[in-house]
N, C-alpha and C positions, 0 to 999 in steps of 0.2 A: 389256277392261281392259288388255291388252298394248299397245293402240294409244296410250294416254296416257303410257306410260313413255318416258323419254328413251333415246336410242340407247345411251348408256353402261350404263344399267340393263338393257336388253335383252341387251347383250353380256355383262355379268356373269352374268345368268341363264343364257345359253346356254353360257358357258365354265365356270362354277363351280357354280351351284345345281342345274341339271338333271343333269349327270353325277354330282354328289355324291348327289343324291336317288336316282338309279338304282343307284349302287353300294351305298348304304346299304340300299335295299330288297332288293337281291340278297343282300347279306350277311345280313340279317335272315332272309330265306327259307332260306338255307343253314343257319343256326344253328337255326331252328325245325325243320328236317327231321332234324337230328342227335338221337340219343338223349342223355339227360342226362349219362351217364358219359362218352360220347365228347366232348361239348361241354366238360365239366370238364377232360378230358385235353388238349384243344386249347388251352384258356385257360391251363392250367398250363405247357404246353410253350412257348407264346408269351411268358408272363411270365418263365419261366426264361431264355429266349433274350435277352429285353430286359435282365434283370439281369446276365447274363454280359457282354453287349456294353457295358453301362454300367460295369462293373468294369474291363473291358479298356481302355476309353477313359480312365477315371480313372487307372488304373495307368500307361498309356502317357504321359499328361501329366505325372505325377509323375516318371517315368523321364527324360523329356526335360528337366525342370527340373533334376534332379540331374546329368544329363550336361552341361548348360551350366555348372554350377558346377564340375565336374571339370576343365573346360578351363582355368579360371583358377586358377593356383597363386599363393597369396599368400605372400610371404616376410616374416616378422616381424623387424623390426629394432628393437632396444631403444635407447631414448634414454638417454644418460648425462648427468650434470650437467657443465656446462661450467665450466672453471676460469677464472673472471672475477676480475680484480684488484679488490680492495676499495678504494674511494675514500671518503674522508670528505666530509661536506657542505662543509667548509671548502675542500677541494681543488676541488670543483665550482664554488664561487663564485669562487675565484681564477682558474680556467681561463676562466670566462665574462668576467671583467674584461679579459682579454687581447684579446677580440674587440670590446669596447665602444669605439665611436668617438664622441667627443663632437661634437655638432653646434653650429654657430654659432647664436646667438640669432635671427638674421634668418630662419632656416629653421624650419619646424615639424617635427613628427614624420615627416611623409611626405616630407620633403626638398624641398618646394616653398617658394619664397621668399614670405614674407608681404608684403602691400601696405603695411604700416606704414612 
């Protein structure tokens, strides 16, 4: 059956599946040889170690986030109303009339002479 497998499948079996199977069988044999209370104690200690490491990693990540924010100090500046002069609509229309330049009728709105 192993002769029909591709070289990649044989490599995966040799590198991953065989050692994993041997380690799993060895671990199962060790656990079966332990008394029930000792096995319970080992599982409890390993679970506690995992939980403590997880809390440490989470706490350290939160600390680093807070430390980055502490580096940036923000200064708040308040915006105040600007004193703008009040103009009426009539003043605006009059001021626009100063810039209006009448064009000759030979030219259209774009400033190009018509062919007429």
